[in-house]
DOVO-887485 format. One line per 5 residues: number of its first residue (from 1); for each residue x, y negated, z negated of N, C-alpha, C, O. Coordinates in steps of 0.1 Angstrom, whole numbers. Atoms other than C-alpha are relative to their C-alpha. Example, Ala and Ser with C-alpha at 12.3 -4.5 7.8 and 13.67 -1.06 7.14 Angstrom:
REM residues 2
1 = 9:12:0:123:45:-78:9:-12:0:19:-12:-7 | -9:11:0:137:11:-71:-8:-11:-8:-3:-22:-9
***
This chain:
REM residues 163
1 = 8:-12:1:1394:-1090:-696:6:10:-10:-1:15:-18 | -7:-9:9:1420:-1069:-715:-1:-6:-14:-3:2:-24 | 2:7:13:1418:-1094:-744:-14:2:-5:-15:4:-17 | 13:-2:4:1381:-1090:-745:-2:14:-5:-8:16:-16 | 2:-14:4:1382:-1052:-747:8:3:-12:3:10:-21
6 = -8:-2:12:1410:-1053:-773:-8:-6:-12:-8:0:-22 | 8:7:10:1388:-1077:-793:-12:9:-4:-15:10:-16 | 12:-8:3:1358:-1054:-791:4:13:-8:-3:16:-17 | -4:-13:7:1377:-1022:-802:8:-2:-12:7:6:-21 | -9:1:10:1403:-1035:-825:-5:-9:-12:-2:-6:-23
11 = 5:9:10:1386:-1064:-844:-10:8:-9:-19:15:-5 | 8:-7:11:1370:-1051:-877:1:15:2:-10:22:0 | -1:-14:-2:1383:-1016:-870:-3:8:-12:-10:19:-11 | 3:-7:13:1381:-1005:-907:-15:1:-2:-20:11:-6 | 15:1:1:1344:-1016:-908:-7:9:10:-16:16:6
16 = 6:-8:-10:1336:-998:-876:2:15:-3:-7:23:-1 | -3:-14:3:1353:-966:-887:-9:5:-12:-13:16:-13 | 9:-3:11:1334:-968:-920:-14:3:4:-21:12:-1 | 13:-1:-5:1301:-972:-902:-1:14:8:-12:20:7 | 0:-13:-7:1310:-942:-879:-1:12:-9:-8:21:-7
21 = -1:-11:10:1318:-920:-909:-14:2:-6:-19:13:-8 | 13:0:6:1284:-929:-925:-10:6:10:-18:15:6 | 9:-6:-10:1266:-921:-892:1:15:1:-8:22:3 | -3:-15:-1:1283:-887:-889:-6:7:-12:-11:18:-11 | 4:-7:13:1275:-879:-926:-16:1:0:-21:11:-3
26 = 14:-1:-1:1238:-888:-921:-5:10:10:-14:17:7 | 3:-10:-10:1236:-868:-889:2:14:-5:-7:22:-3 | -2:-13:5:1251:-838:-906:-10:4:-10:-14:16:-11 | 10:-3:10:1227:-840:-935:-13:3:6:-20:13:2 | 13:-2:-6:1197:-842:-913:0:14:8:-9:21:7
31 = -1:-13:-7:1209:-812:-892:0:11:-10:-6:22:-7 | 0:-10:11:1215:-792:-924:-14:2:-5:-19:13:-6 | 14:-1:5:1180:-800:-936:-9:6:10:-18:14:6 | 9:-6:-10:1164:-791:-903:3:15:1:-6:23:3 | -3:-14:-1:1183:-758:-902:-6:8:-12:-8:20:-11
36 = 6:-7:12:1170:-749:-937:-15:-2:-1:-21:4:-10 | 14:2:0:1135:-760:-929:-5:-10:-11:-17:-9:-15 | 4:10:10:1135:-789:-954:-5:-12:7:2:-18:15 | 5:11:-7:1112:-816:-943:1:-13:-9:4:-24:-3 | -1:11:9:1112:-839:-974:-12:-9:2:-12:-20:-4
41 = 12:7:-2:1078:-851:-963:-12:8:-4:-12:20:0 | 12:-7:3:1045:-841:-978:-8:5:12:-8:-1:22 | 7:-7:-11:1025:-817:-956:-12:-8:5:-17:-6:16 | 12:7:-4:995:-840:-955:2:-13:8:-7:-19:13 | -2:13:-7:1012:-870:-939:1:3:15:5:14:19
46 = -2:-2:-14:1012:-875:-901:14:2:4:16:9:14 | -14:-2:-3:1050:-876:-901:3:14:-1:11:20:7 | -3:-14:2:1051:-841:-914:-5:8:11:1:18:15 | 6:-7:-11:1028:-829:-887:9:-1:13:11:9:20 | -8:2:-12:1050:-844:-860:13:8:-2:18:14:8
51 = -12:-8:2:1081:-829:-876:-2:15:1:6:22:7 | 3:-14:-1:1065:-795:-879:-1:4:14:3:15:18 | 2:-3:-14:1055:-797:-843:14:1:7:16:10:16 | -14:0:-6:1091:-806:-833:8:12:-4:16:18:3 | -8:-11:5:1105:-778:-855:-4:13:7:4:21:10
56 = 4:-13:-6:1084:-751:-838:4:0:15:6:11:20 | -5:0:-13:1096:-762:-804:15:4:1:20:7:12 | -13:-5:0:1131:-752:-814:1:15:-3:12:20:-7 | 1:-15:1:1120:-715:-815:2:5:-15:6:17:-17 | 0:-5:14:1119:-713:-854:-15:2:-3:-23:-6:0
61 = 14:-3:4:1088:-697:-867:-1:1:-15:7:7:-22 | 3:0:14:1074:-703:-901:-7:12:-4:-14:18:5 | 8:-12:4:1060:-674:-921:-15:-3:1:-19:-14:-1 | 14:2:-1:1023:-668:-916:-6:-5:-14:-2:0:-24 | 6:6:12:1002:-688:-941:-10:11:-6:-18:16:1
66 = 9:-9:6:984:-666:-966:-12:-8:-5:-10:-19:-12 | 11:8:5:949:-678:-973:-1:1:-15:0:11:-21 | 2:0:14:943:-689:-1008:-15:3:-3:-24:-2:4 | 13:-4:3:913:-673:-1024:-9:-12:-5:-4:-20:-13 | 9:11:4:883:-696:-1029:-5:3:-14:-8:15:-17
71 = 5:-2:13:872:-700:-1065:-15:4:0:-23:-1:8 | 14:-5:1:839:-683:-1075:-5:-5:-14:2:-4:-24 | 6:4:13:815:-696:-1102:-10:10:-5:-16:17:4 | 9:-9:5:795:-675:-1125:-5:-5:-14:3:-11:-21 | 6:5:12:771:-684:-1154:-3:12:-9:-10:21:-5
76 = 4:-10:11:769:-663:-1186:-10:-6:-8:-8:-17:-14 | 11:6:8:736:-668:-1204:0:6:-14:4:18:-16 | 2:-4:14:729:-665:-1241:12:5:-7:12:15:-13 | -12:-4:8:764:-663:-1254:-1:-6:-14:-4:-17:-16 | 2:4:14:764:-665:-1292:11:-11:-4:22:-10:1
81 = -9:11:5:780:-696:-1309:5:5:-13:-2:7:-22 | -6:-4:12:805:-685:-1335:4:-12:-9:9:-22:-4 | -3:11:9:809:-707:-1366:14:3:-5:17:13:-11 | -13:0:4:845:-714:-1374:1:-7:-14:1:-20:-14 | -1:6:13:849:-720:-1412:5:9:-10:9:21:-7
86 = -4:-8:11:860:-707:-1445:-11:10:-3:-23:7:0 | 10:-10:2:842:-675:-1455:-12:-4:-9:-23:-1:-7 | 11:4:10:822:-691:-1484:-9:-11:7:-21:-11:3 | 8:10:-6:810:-720:-1462:-9:5:11:-20:0:13 | 7:-4:-13:798:-701:-1431:-13:7:-3:-22:6:6
91 = 13:-7:3:770:-681:-1448:-11:-10:-1:-23:-7:2 | 11:9:3:750:-712:-1458:-3:-9:13:-15:-14:13 | 3:9:-12:753:-731:-1424:-6:8:11:-4:20:13 | 5:-6:-12:733:-724:-1393:2:-10:11:3:-22:9 | -1:9:-12:736:-738:-1358:-12:2:9:-17:13:10
96 = 12:-1:-9:708:-746:-1334:4:-7:13:8:-19:12 | 4:-14:-2:707:-734:-1308:12:10:-3:23:6:-3 | -10:-10:4:725:-702:-1317:7:6:13:17:13:11 | -6:-5:-12:732:-693:-1280:1:-11:10:-7:-20:11 | -2:10:-11:745:-713:-1250:3:7:13:5:19:13
101 = -4:-5:-13:750:-708:-1213:13:-6:4:15:-18:3 | -14:4:-4:786:-710:-1200:2:3:14:1:15:18 | -4:-2:-14:796:-715:-1164:15:-1:1:21:-11:-3 | -14:-1:-2:831:-705:-1155:3:1:15:-5:4:23 | -5:-1:-14:852:-705:-1123:13:7:0:21:5:-9
106 = -12:-7:-2:880:-684:-1110:0:8:12:-9:8:20 | -1:-8:-12:892:-661:-1083:-10:12:-2:-13:16:-13 | 11:-10:0:866:-635:-1073:4:13:-8:-4:18:-15 | -4:-12:7:886:-605:-1086:0:-1:-15:-2:8:-22 | 0:2:14:890:-621:-1120:-14:-2:-6:-17:3:-16
111 = 14:2:4:853:-631:-1122:-7:14:-1:-15:16:-10 | 7:-13:0:842:-595:-1113:4:8:-12:-4:16:-17 | -5:-8:11:863:-581:-1142:-5:-7:-14:-4:-1:-24 | 3:8:12:850:-608:-1167:-13:5:-6:-23:7:1 | 12:-2:8:824:-600:-1194:-2:-11:-10:6:-19:-12
116 = 4:11:10:806:-622:-1219:9:1:-12:11:-9:-19 | -9:-2:11:829:-607:-1246:14:-7:2:21:-9:-8 | -13:7:-3:859:-623:-1229:0:-15:-2:11:-21:-3 | 1:15:2:846:-658:-1235:-4:-2:-14:-14:3:-19 | 3:3:14:846:-672:-1270:-6:-14:-1:0:-24:4
121 = 7:12:2:821:-699:-1278:0:-3:-15:-6:5:-23 | -1:3:15:828:-716:-1312:-4:-14:-2:-4:-23:6 | 2:13:5:819:-746:-1332:7:-1:-14:6:8:-22 | -8:1:12:841:-759:-1360:-9:-7:-11:-13:-18:-10 | 8:5:11:821:-763:-1393:8:0:-13:3:1:-24
126 = -10:0:12:852:-763:-1416:-3:-12:-9:-3:-23:-4 | 1:11:10:846:-783:-1448:-13:-7:0:-15:-16:-8 | 13:7:1:810:-793:-1441:-8:6:-11:-11:18:-12 | 8:-5:11:791:-790:-1473:-14:-6:-1:-23:0:-5 | 13:6:-1:763:-815:-1468:-1:-9:12:9:-17:14
131 = 2:8:-12:750:-832:-1437:-14:-1:4:-22:9:2 | 14:1:-5:719:-845:-1421:1:-5:14:8:-16:17 | 0:5:-14:715:-848:-1383:14:1:6:18:-6:15 | -13:-2:-5:750:-835:-1377:1:8:13:-5:19:14 | -2:-8:-13:759:-825:-1341:15:2:2:23:-8:0
136 = -15:-4:-3:792:-808:-1331:1:5:14:-8:12:19 | -3:-5:-13:807:-801:-1298:4:14:0:11:19:-9 | -3:-14:-1:809:-765:-1287:13:1:8:16:-6:18 | -13:-2:-7:844:-753:-1278:-1:14:6:-6:24:1 | 0:-12:-8:849:-726:-1252:14:4:3:22:-4:8
141 = -13:-5:-3:880:-704:-1249:-2:11:11:-10:21:9 | 1:-10:-11:884:-685:-1216:14:7:2:24:2:-2 | -13:-7:-3:910:-660:-1204:8:-7:10:3:-16:17 | -8:6:-11:939:-670:-1182:-5:2:14:-10:13:17 | 5:-1:-13:929:-678:-1147:-14:-3:2:-19:-5:13
146 = 14:4:1:894:-687:-1157:-1:-14:-5:5:-17:-15 | 2:14:4:883:-723:-1159:-14:-3:-4:-23:2:2 | 13:4:4:854:-737:-1178:-6:-11:9:1:-21:12 | 7:10:-8:829:-756:-1156:-9:-8:-8:-9:-20:-8 | 9:8:9:802:-765:-1181:-6:10:-10:-6:22:-9
151 = 7:-7:11:784:-755:-1213:-14:-7:-2:-14:-19:-2 | 14:6:2:746:-760:-1218:-6:7:-12:-8:19:-11 | -3:14:3:741:-774:-1243:14:-2:-4:21:7:-9 | -14:3:4:774:-791:-1250:2:-2:-15:13:1:-20 | 0:2:15:765:-799:-1286:-10:8:-7:-21:11:-1
156 = 10:-7:8:747:-780:-1313:-2:-7:-13:6:-15:-18 | 3:6:13:730:-791:-1345:5:9:-11:3:21:-10 | -4:-7:11:745:-781:-1377:-10:-2:-11:-13:-14:-15 | 11:1:11:719:-773:-1404:6:5:-13:10:17:-14 | -5:-4:13:730:-773:-1440:-13:1:-9:-20:-9:-11
161 = 11:-1:8:703:-759:-1463:1:-9:-13:12:-10:-18 | 0:9:12:693:-782:-1492:0:10:-13:-7:20:-12 | -1:-9:12:702:-767:-1527:-13:0:-8:-14:7:-18
***
């Protein structure tokens, strides 16, 4: 019996001490992470929900969640399309249609402050001297915090008068 117990405790003692040290290190790391509130798991996974439930039972309270504002959409009608070109080229070219509708999205307080002048609608006609049936995509520049949803129409016709 004593030989058996000696064999259990003494045989491979270095390996057993090494495994014990690793176990203590892993345990200490997990305890540190729990005390700091670090989950290491995305909030959308079921494991995170279980961990969060266990964390609240240890009398730690997380800060109250602040609701994120929902984005609001607004459509600006009849915004003029600006022609981006050299000064000598821009006088001869016309775009059809000359106005477009732009729908943007953003937080409500940003949308309420927004005017049509804050949104730039352009078409690049640089270097076009002669063309027939040319269509160009409209570019829209919005202020920070405002996202472009759609432009109607997305393309305009470039009309170059014949000499």
